[in-house]
C-alpha positions in Angstrom: 0.0 0.0 0.0 1.2 3.5 -0.8 -0.1 6.6 0.9 0.4 9.9 -0.8 -0.5 12.9 1.2 -0.4 16.4 -0.3 -0.6 19.5 1.7 -1.1 22.8 -0.1 -0.7 26.4 1.2 -0.5 29.8 -0.3 2.6 31.9 -0.4 3.1 35.4 -1.8 6.9 35.0 -1.6 7.0 33.2 -5.0 7.1 34.8 -8.4 3.6 35.0 -9.8 2.0 34.8 -6.4 0.5 31.4 -5.6 2.8 28.5 -4.9 1.4 25.1 -4.0 4.1 22.7 -2.6 3.3 19.0 -2.2 4.6 16.7 0.5 4.4 13.0 -0.5 4.4 10.2 2.2 4.7 6.6 1.1 3.6 3.9 3.5 3.2 0.2 2.9 0.2 -1.6 4.4 0.8 -3.0 7.9 2.0 -6.6 8.4 -0.5 -9.3 7.3 -1.5 -12.7 8.5 -1.2 -15.0 5.6 -4.4 -16.5 4.1 -4.8 -18.0 0.7 -7.4 -15.3 -0.4 -5.2 -12.3 -1.2 -8.2 -9.9 -1.4 -9.3 -10.4 2.2 -5.9 -11.1 3.8 -6.1 -9.6 7.3 -3.6 -7.7 9.3 -1.5 -9.7 11.8 -1.6 -8.7 15.5 1.6 -6.7 15.0 0.0 -5.1 11.9 -3.0 -4.1 14.0 -0.7 -2.4 16.5 1.2 -0.7 13.7 -2.0 0.9 12.5 -1.9 3.1 15.6 1.5 4.3 14.5 0.2 5.2 11.0 -2.8 6.9 12.4 -0.7 8.9 14.9 1.7 10.0 12.2 -1.1 11.6 10.2 -2.8 13.2 13.2 -1.3 16.7 12.5 -1.4 16.4 8.7 -4.0 18.1 6.4 -5.8 15.5 4.3 -8.9 16.0 2.1 -9.2 12.7 0.4 -8.3 9.1 1.1 -8.1 6.7 -1.9 -7.3 3.1 -1.5 -7.2 -0.2 -3.3 -10.0 -2.5 -2.2 -7.7 -5.0 -0.5 -8.7 -5.5 3.2 -5.1 -5.0 4.4 -5.0 -1.6 2.6 -8.3 -0.4 4.0 -7.6 -1.7 7.5 -4.2 0.1 7.6 -5.7 3.5 6.6 -9.3 3.4 7.9 -8.5 5.2 11.2 -6.7 8.0 9.4 -9.9 8.5 7.3 -12.1 8.3 10.4 -9.9 10.8 12.3 -10.2 13.2 9.4 -13.9 12.7 8.9 -13.4 11.3 5.4 -14.7 8.3 3.5 -12.2 5.9 1.8 -12.6 6.0 -1.9 -11.9 2.5 -3.2 -10.3 2.2 -6.7 -10.9 -1.3 -8.0 -8.5 -0.8 -10.9 -5.7 -0.8 -8.4 -6.4 -4.5 -7.7 -3.7 -6.1 -9.9 -2.3 -9.6 -9.5 1.3 -9.5 -8.4 1.4 -5.8 -7.4 1.2 -4.1 -4.1 -2.2 -2.7 -3.2 -2.2 1.0 -3.3 -3.6 3.5 -0.8 -3.0 7.3 -0.9 -4.3 10.4 0.7 -4.7 13.5 -1.5 -5.5 17.1 -0.5 
């Protein structure tokens, strides 16, 4: 899973006026418990504990959208970030590709 968070702000100190910088954070889904069904593979107990670290990291970040692959492990890793920000997770089913890492990103 990949999380991309973009924070935008205004600055009059840049030629032409408005400058919108972007910060990108990449995070893989938390540790999983192996099951044969890749789509509903759950987080391990350690993975569940690590979700708190991910959630706490994003506490002071500005996020306007949360977009994720539909894999359970991706959703479970990011769901408390979305809940904390009062956002719904937008699931992108095209990101469900065999042999690739499920994606999840947050965009302002």
